RODRENSE-244912 format. One record per residue (C-alpha): residue number from 1; residue in one letter; x, y, z. Coordinates in steps of 0.2 Angstrom, whole numbers, plus 5000, padded with zeros to 4 digits. Each point is the difference from the previous one (the first is absolute). Layout:
BEGIN
<r><k>NUM</k><r>A</r><x>X</x><y>Y</y><z>Z</z></r>
...
! end
This chain:
BEGIN
<r><k>1</k><r>M</r><x>6668</x><y>5368</y><z>6260</z></r>
<r><k>2</k><r>K</r><x>4993</x><y>5000</y><z>5018</z></r>
<r><k>3</k><r>D</r><x>4983</x><y>4994</y><z>5010</z></r>
<r><k>4</k><r>Y</r><x>4993</x><y>4989</y><z>4988</z></r>
<r><k>5</k><r>I</r><x>5009</x><y>4980</y><z>5004</z></r>
<r><k>6</k><r>P</r><x>4986</x><y>4987</y><z>4996</z></r>
<r><k>7</k><r>T</r><x>5001</x><y>4985</y><z>5012</z></r>
<r><k>8</k><r>P</r><x>5003</x><y>4983</y><z>4991</z></r>
<r><k>9</k><r>E</r><x>4980</x><y>4997</y><z>5003</z></r>
<r><k>10</k><r>E</r><x>4995</x><y>5014</y><z>4992</z></r>
<r><k>11</k><r>L</r><x>5013</x><y>4998</y><z>4985</z></r>
<r><k>12</k><r>T</r><x>4992</x><y>4991</y><z>4986</z></r>
<r><k>13</k><r>A</r><x>5010</x><y>5004</y><z>4986</z></r>
<r><k>14</k><r>Y</r><x>5016</x><y>5010</y><z>4995</z></r>
<r><k>15</k><r>E</r><x>5010</x><y>5006</y><z>4986</z></r>
<r><k>16</k><r>L</r><x>5016</x><y>5005</y><z>4997</z></r>
<r><k>17</k><r>A</r><x>5005</x><y>5006</y><z>4981</z></r>
<r><k>18</k><r>Y</r><x>5015</x><y>5008</y><z>4990</z></r>
<r><k>19</k><r>N</r><x>4997</x><y>5010</y><z>4984</z></r>
<r><k>20</k><r>I</r><x>5018</x><y>5000</y><z>4991</z></r>
<r><k>21</k><r>T</r><x>4992</x><y>5013</y><z>4986</z></r>
<r><k>22</k><r>D</r><x>4994</x><y>5012</y><z>5014</z></r>
<r><k>23</k><r>D</r><x>5014</x><y>4997</y><z>5013</z></r>
<r><k>24</k><r>R</r><x>4985</x><y>4997</y><z>5012</z></r>
<r><k>25</k><r>L</r><x>4997</x><y>4989</y><z>5015</z></r>
<r><k>26</k><r>S</r><x>4981</x><y>4996</y><z>5005</z></r>
<r><k>27</k><r>L</r><x>4994</x><y>4993</y><z>5015</z></r>
<r><k>28</k><r>K</r><x>4981</x><y>4993</y><z>5000</z></r>
<r><k>29</k><r>V</r><x>4992</x><y>4994</y><z>5017</z></r>
<r><k>30</k><r>D</r><x>4982</x><y>4994</y><z>5001</z></r>
<r><k>31</k><r>S</r><x>4996</x><y>4996</y><z>5019</z></r>
<r><k>32</k><r>G</r><x>4981</x><y>4997</y><z>5007</z></r>
<r><k>33</k><r>L</r><x>4999</x><y>5019</y><z>5006</z></r>
<r><k>34</k><r>V</r><x>5009</x><y>5008</y><z>4986</z></r>
<r><k>35</k><r>K</r><x>4999</x><y>4997</y><z>4982</z></r>
<r><k>36</k><r>D</r><x>5012</x><y>5003</y><z>4986</z></r>
<r><k>37</k><r>I</r><x>5013</x><y>5010</y><z>5008</z></r>
<r><k>38</k><r>L</r><x>5012</x><y>5004</y><z>4986</z></r>
<r><k>39</k><r>L</r><x>5017</x><y>5010</y><z>5002</z></r>
<r><k>40</k><r>T</r><x>5012</x><y>5004</y><z>4987</z></r>
<r><k>41</k><r>Q</r><x>5019</x><y>5007</y><z>5003</z></r>
<r><k>42</k><r>A</r><x>5015</x><y>5003</y><z>4988</z></r>
<r><k>43</k><r>S</r><x>5013</x><y>4984</y><z>5003</z></r>
<r><k>44</k><r>T</r><x>5013</x><y>5011</y><z>4998</z></r>
<r><k>45</k><r>G</r><x>5005</x><y>5018</y><z>5005</z></r>
<r><k>46</k><r>G</r><x>4994</x><y>5001</y><z>5019</z></r>
<r><k>47</k><r>G</r><x>4983</x><y>5007</y><z>4994</z></r>
<r><k>48</k><r>G</r><x>4982</x><y>5001</y><z>5010</z></r>
<r><k>49</k><r>I</r><x>4984</x><y>4991</y><z>4998</z></r>
<r><k>50</k><r>A</r><x>4996</x><y>5005</y><z>4982</z></r>
<r><k>51</k><r>T</r><x>4982</x><y>4994</y><z>5001</z></r>
<r><k>52</k><r>I</r><x>4988</x><y>4993</y><z>5012</z></r>
<r><k>53</k><r>V</r><x>4983</x><y>4992</y><z>4994</z></r>
<r><k>54</k><r>A</r><x>4988</x><y>4998</y><z>5015</z></r>
<r><k>55</k><r>G</r><x>4987</x><y>4987</y><z>5001</z></r>
<r><k>56</k><r>T</r><x>4984</x><y>4999</y><z>5012</z></r>
<r><k>57</k><r>N</r><x>5001</x><y>5008</y><z>5019</z></r>
<r><k>58</k><r>V</r><x>5017</x><y>5005</y><z>4996</z></r>
<r><k>59</k><r>T</r><x>5008</x><y>5019</y><z>5005</z></r>
<r><k>60</k><r>V</r><x>5016</x><y>5006</y><z>4994</z></r>
<r><k>61</k><r>D</r><x>5011</x><y>5013</y><z>5004</z></r>
<r><k>62</k><r>A</r><x>5013</x><y>5003</y><z>4989</z></r>
<r><k>63</k><r>T</r><x>5006</x><y>5018</y><z>5006</z></r>
<r><k>64</k><r>D</r><x>5017</x><y>4992</y><z>5001</z></r>
<r><k>65</k><r>P</r><x>5001</x><y>4990</y><z>4985</z></r>
<r><k>66</k><r>V</r><x>5016</x><y>4990</y><z>5006</z></r>
<r><k>67</k><r>N</r><x>4990</x><y>4994</y><z>5015</z></r>
<r><k>68</k><r>P</r><x>4984</x><y>5001</y><z>4995</z></r>
<r><k>69</k><r>I</r><x>4986</x><y>4994</y><z>5013</z></r>
<r><k>70</k><r>V</r><x>4988</x><y>4989</y><z>4997</z></r>
<r><k>71</k><r>S</r><x>4986</x><y>4995</y><z>5011</z></r>
<r><k>72</k><r>S</r><x>4983</x><y>4988</y><z>5000</z></r>
<r><k>73</k><r>A</r><x>4985</x><y>5002</y><z>5010</z></r>
<r><k>74</k><r>G</r><x>4995</x><y>4986</y><z>5011</z></r>
<r><k>75</k><r>A</r><x>4983</x><y>4991</y><z>5001</z></r>
<r><k>76</k><r>K</r><x>4986</x><y>5009</y><z>5008</z></r>
<r><k>77</k><r>G</r><x>5001</x><y>4996</y><z>5020</z></r>
<r><k>78</k><r>D</r><x>4986</x><y>4995</y><z>5011</z></r>
<r><k>79</k><r>K</r><x>4988</x><y>5013</y><z>5006</z></r>
<r><k>80</k><r>G</r><x>5005</x><y>5009</y><z>5017</z></r>
<r><k>81</k><r>D</r><x>4992</x><y>4997</y><z>5015</z></r>
<r><k>82</k><r>T</r><x>4985</x><y>5014</y><z>5002</z></r>
<r><k>83</k><r>G</r><x>5006</x><y>5015</y><z>5009</z></r>
<r><k>84</k><r>A</r><x>4990</x><y>5005</y><z>5017</z></r>
<r><k>85</k><r>K</r><x>4984</x><y>5008</y><z>5001</z></r>
<r><k>86</k><r>G</r><x>5000</x><y>5018</y><z>4999</z></r>
<r><k>87</k><r>D</r><x>4994</x><y>5014</y><z>5013</z></r>
<r><k>88</k><r>T</r><x>4981</x><y>5004</y><z>4999</z></r>
<r><k>89</k><r>G</r><x>4999</x><y>5016</y><z>4991</z></r>
<r><k>90</k><r>A</r><x>4992</x><y>5015</y><z>5008</z></r>
<r><k>91</k><r>K</r><x>4982</x><y>5000</y><z>5003</z></r>
<r><k>92</k><r>G</r><x>4988</x><y>5009</y><z>4987</z></r>
<r><k>93</k><r>A</r><x>4990</x><y>5014</y><z>5001</z></r>
<r><k>94</k><r>K</r><x>4982</x><y>5000</y><z>5008</z></r>
<r><k>95</k><r>G</r><x>4985</x><y>4998</y><z>4987</z></r>
<r><k>96</k><r>D</r><x>4987</x><y>5013</y><z>4998</z></r>
<r><k>97</k><r>K</r><x>4986</x><y>4996</y><z>5011</z></r>
<r><k>98</k><r>G</r><x>4985</x><y>4988</y><z>4992</z></r>
<r><k>99</k><r>D</r><x>4980</x><y>5008</y><z>4999</z></r>
<r><k>100</k><r>T</r><x>4990</x><y>4999</y><z>5013</z></r>
<r><k>101</k><r>G</r><x>4987</x><y>4984</y><z>4998</z></r>
<r><k>102</k><r>A</r><x>4982</x><y>5000</y><z>5000</z></r>
<r><k>103</k><r>A</r><x>4989</x><y>5002</y><z>5015</z></r>
<r><k>104</k><r>G</r><x>4994</x><y>4983</y><z>5005</z></r>
<r><k>105</k><r>G</r><x>4981</x><y>4995</y><z>4998</z></r>
<r><k>106</k><r>G</r><x>4998</x><y>5002</y><z>5019</z></r>
<r><k>107</k><r>A</r><x>5010</x><y>5014</y><z>5003</z></r>
<r><k>108</k><r>N</r><x>4987</x><y>5015</y><z>5002</z></r>
<r><k>109</k><r>I</r><x>4994</x><y>5000</y><z>5018</z></r>
<r><k>110</k><r>T</r><x>4994</x><y>5016</y><z>5007</z></r>
<r><k>111</k><r>S</r><x>4996</x><y>5001</y><z>5020</z></r>
<r><k>112</k><r>G</r><x>4995</x><y>5016</y><z>5011</z></r>
<r><k>113</k><r>Y</r><x>4989</x><y>5005</y><z>5016</z></r>
<r><k>114</k><r>N</r><x>4987</x><y>5013</y><z>5003</z></r>
<r><k>115</k><r>A</r><x>4988</x><y>5004</y><z>5014</z></r>
<r><k>116</k><r>H</r><x>4990</x><y>4985</y><z>4998</z></r>
<r><k>117</k><r>G</r><x>5016</x><y>4985</y><z>5000</z></r>
<r><k>118</k><r>G</r><x>5012</x><y>4994</y><z>4988</z></r>
<r><k>119</k><r>W</r><x>4998</x><y>4992</y><z>4983</z></r>
<r><k>120</k><r>T</r><x>5013</x><y>4988</y><z>4989</z></r>
<r><k>121</k><r>K</r><x>4997</x><y>5001</y><z>4979</z></r>
<r><k>122</k><r>F</r><x>5003</x><y>4986</y><z>4989</z></r>
<r><k>123</k><r>S</r><x>5003</x><y>5000</y><z>4981</z></r>
<r><k>124</k><r>D</r><x>4989</x><y>4985</y><z>4999</z></r>
<r><k>125</k><r>G</r><x>4986</x><y>5007</y><z>5006</z></r>
<r><k>126</k><r>T</r><x>5001</x><y>4996</y><z>5019</z></r>
<r><k>127</k><r>L</r><x>4998</x><y>5014</y><z>5015</z></r>
<r><k>128</k><r>I</r><x>5002</x><y>4999</y><z>5017</z></r>
<r><k>129</k><r>C</r><x>4994</x><y>5011</y><z>5013</z></r>
<r><k>130</k><r>F</r><x>5002</x><y>5000</y><z>5019</z></r>
<r><k>131</k><r>I</r><x>5002</x><y>5011</y><z>5016</z></r>
<r><k>132</k><r>T</r><x>5008</x><y>4995</y><z>5015</z></r>
<r><k>133</k><r>T</r><x>4990</x><y>5005</y><z>5013</z></r>
<r><k>134</k><r>Y</r><x>4980</x><y>5005</y><z>4998</z></r>
<r><k>135</k><r>T</r><x>4989</x><y>5004</y><z>5014</z></r>
<r><k>136</k><r>L</r><x>4981</x><y>4991</y><z>5000</z></r>
<r><k>137</k><r>S</r><x>4988</x><y>5012</y><z>5012</z></r>
<r><k>138</k><r>F</r><x>4986</x><y>4993</y><z>5012</z></r>
<r><k>139</k><r>I</r><x>4984</x><y>5001</y><z>4988</z></r>
<r><k>140</k><r>D</r><x>4990</x><y>4990</y><z>5012</z></r>
<r><k>141</k><r>T</r><x>5000</x><y>4986</y><z>5012</z></r>
<r><k>142</k><r>Y</r><x>5002</x><y>4988</y><z>4987</z></r>
<r><k>143</k><r>G</r><x>5013</x><y>5007</y><z>4988</z></r>
<r><k>144</k><r>V</r><x>5013</x><y>5013</y><z>4998</z></r>
<r><k>145</k><r>G</r><x>5006</x><y>5007</y><z>4984</z></r>
<r><k>146</k><r>A</r><x>5006</x><y>5010</y><z>4986</z></r>
<r><k>147</k><r>V</r><x>5000</x><y>5005</y><z>4982</z></r>
<r><k>148</k><r>W</r><x>5017</x><y>4997</y><z>4994</z></r>
<r><k>149</k><r>T</r><x>5004</x><y>5010</y><z>4982</z></r>
<r><k>150</k><r>Y</r><x>5013</x><y>4991</y><z>4990</z></r>
<r><k>151</k><r>P</r><x>5015</x><y>5010</y><z>4996</z></r>
<r><k>152</k><r>L</r><x>4998</x><y>4998</y><z>4981</z></r>
<r><k>153</k><r>P</r><x>4984</x><y>4993</y><z>4994</z></r>
<r><k>154</k><r>F</r><x>4997</x><y>4980</y><z>4991</z></r>
<r><k>155</k><r>S</r><x>4993</x><y>4996</y><z>4984</z></r>
<r><k>156</k><r>I</r><x>4992</x><y>4987</y><z>5010</z></r>
<r><k>157</k><r>N</r><x>4994</x><y>4999</y><z>5015</z></r>
<r><k>158</k><r>P</r><x>5016</x><y>4991</y><z>5010</z></r>
<r><k>159</k><r>T</r><x>5003</x><y>4986</y><z>5014</z></r>
<r><k>160</k><r>I</r><x>5002</x><y>5008</y><z>5018</z></r>
<r><k>161</k><r>S</r><x>5011</x><y>4992</y><z>5013</z></r>
<r><k>162</k><r>I</r><x>4997</x><y>5007</y><z>5019</z></r>
<r><k>163</k><r>T</r><x>5013</x><y>4997</y><z>5012</z></r>
<r><k>164</k><r>P</r><x>4994</x><y>5006</y><z>5018</z></r>
<r><k>165</k><r>L</r><x>5015</x><y>5010</y><z>5012</z></r>
<r><k>166</k><r>S</r><x>4990</x><y>5003</y><z>5017</z></r>
<r><k>167</k><r>V</r><x>4983</x><y>5001</y><z>5008</z></r>
<r><k>168</k><r>I</r><x>4997</x><y>5016</y><z>5013</z></r>
<r><k>169</k><r>G</r><x>4985</x><y>5003</y><z>5011</z></r>
<r><k>170</k><r>G</r><x>4987</x><y>4987</y><z>5005</z></r>
<r><k>171</k><r>S</r><x>5000</x><y>4984</y><z>5009</z></r>
<r><k>172</k><r>R</r><x>4998</x><y>4986</y><z>4987</z></r>
<r><k>173</k><r>A</r><x>5008</x><y>4986</y><z>5006</z></r>
<r><k>174</k><r>G</r><x>4993</x><y>4984</y><z>4990</z></r>
<r><k>175</k><r>D</r><x>4992</x><y>5009</y><z>4986</z></r>
<r><k>176</k><r>S</r><x>5005</x><y>4996</y><z>4983</z></r>
<r><k>177</k><r>Y</r><x>5003</x><y>5014</y><z>4986</z></r>
<r><k>178</k><r>F</r><x>5000</x><y>4999</y><z>4982</z></r>
<r><k>179</k><r>Y</r><x>5008</x><y>5013</y><z>4991</z></r>
<r><k>180</k><r>T</r><x>4994</x><y>5001</y><z>4982</z></r>
<r><k>181</k><r>P</r><x>4996</x><y>5011</y><z>4987</z></r>
<r><k>182</k><r>S</r><x>4980</x><y>5004</y><z>4998</z></r>
<r><k>183</k><r>T</r><x>4990</x><y>4998</y><z>4986</z></r>
<r><k>184</k><r>H</r><x>5005</x><y>5019</y><z>4995</z></r>
<r><k>185</k><r>L</r><x>5015</x><y>4997</y><z>4991</z></r>
<r><k>186</k><r>N</r><x>5005</x><y>5007</y><z>4982</z></r>
<r><k>187</k><r>H</r><x>5015</x><y>5006</y><z>4991</z></r>
<r><k>188</k><r>T</r><x>5005</x><y>5016</y><z>5011</z></r>
<r><k>189</k><r>E</r><x>4994</x><y>4993</y><z>5019</z></r>
<r><k>190</k><r>A</r><x>4996</x><y>4987</y><z>5012</z></r>
<r><k>191</k><r>N</r><x>4990</x><y>5002</y><z>5015</z></r>
<r><k>192</k><r>I</r><x>5011</x><y>4991</y><z>5014</z></r>
<r><k>193</k><r>T</r><x>4989</x><y>4992</y><z>5014</z></r>
<r><k>194</k><r>C</r><x>5004</x><y>4992</y><z>5015</z></r>
<r><k>195</k><r>W</r><x>4985</x><y>4990</y><z>5008</z></r>
<r><k>196</k><r>S</r><x>4997</x><y>4995</y><z>5017</z></r>
<r><k>197</k><r>N</r><x>4987</x><y>4992</y><z>5011</z></r>
<r><k>198</k><r>G</r><x>4991</x><y>5015</y><z>5005</z></r>
<r><k>199</k><r>K</r><x>5013</x><y>5007</y><z>5012</z></r>
<r><k>200</k><r>W</r><x>5010</x><y>5013</y><z>4992</z></r>
<r><k>201</k><r>L</r><x>4999</x><y>5016</y><z>5012</z></r>
<r><k>202</k><r>A</r><x>5001</x><y>5019</y><z>4994</z></r>
<r><k>203</k><r>G</r><x>5016</x><y>5004</y><z>4996</z></r>
<r><k>204</k><r>D</r><x>5008</x><y>4984</y><z>4998</z></r>
<r><k>205</k><r>T</r><x>5011</x><y>4998</y><z>4982</z></r>
<r><k>206</k><r>V</r><x>5010</x><y>4986</y><z>4992</z></r>
<r><k>207</k><r>D</r><x>5016</x><y>5006</y><z>4990</z></r>
<r><k>208</k><r>V</r><x>5004</x><y>4988</y><z>4985</z></r>
<r><k>209</k><r>T</r><x>5011</x><y>4997</y><z>4985</z></r>
<r><k>210</k><r>L</r><x>4991</x><y>5000</y><z>4983</z></r>
<r><k>211</k><r>M</r><x>5006</x><y>4992</y><z>4983</z></r>
<r><k>212</k><r>A</r><x>4991</x><y>5002</y><z>4983</z></r>
<r><k>213</k><r>I</r><x>5005</x><y>4989</y><z>4985</z></r>
<r><k>214</k><r>G</r><x>4992</x><y>5003</y><z>4985</z></r>
<r><k>215</k><r>R</r><x>5004</x><y>5008</y><z>4980</z></r>
<r><k>216</k><r>W</r><x>5002</x><y>5019</y><z>4996</z></r>
<r><k>217</k><r>K</r><x>4997</x><y>4993</y><z>4981</z></r>
! end
C-alpha cells in the first residue's frame, strides 16, 4: 500500500483485526483528514488486497491489487495572490452621430446691404440701420443737410446717432455745429441737418456716419 501515511498528529485511531473464520486480516484507520479506511487481505497465500472501503476525502487506485494506492485530499489552501492586470482591450468602434440640437432662441440674425446702407435684423424685433459715409450738402448759410432713407423700414420711429467725419469749404472757426435730425423723422427716412451761425457757403459739404436703432416688429 502506497502514498497515504497519516502522521501521528493526524492519526486518532486504528484497528488491526484477524477474522479466523474468513482467514482475513483487516486494518482500519481513522485520522483527522481521512475517515474510516478499511483494508482486508487474506492472511495466507500471498494474495492481494481483497477489499478497500474509503471514507471522506480518500481516493483509491486498486489497479495493482497487491500494491493499491490510497491518497487523500488535503485541506483547502489559502487564496493565491491576484494576478497582474491584463492589457487594455482594443478601442471600440465609433458610435453613430447624434441628432443636431435645436437652434437657440437668438440664433436667427440676418443682415445685408443696399444703396441706402447696411442693416442687421434680430429675432427679438431689434433693427439696426447704418451708413458709414453720408454727405450733407449746402442748403443755406445756416445749414447743410440731406434726407437719409433707411436701408429697411422700422415699425416705429428709430433713434438716430450722427458722427461728423469732415467739414469741407468756408471759414467757420469758432462756430458751433449741431448734427441732429429735424422734426422730419418717420419709419422710413430722416432729414439730417448741420447748423452753423450763418457762415455756410455755397458748395460746402459735411461727411457724417449715421446709425438708426429701432424695431422692425
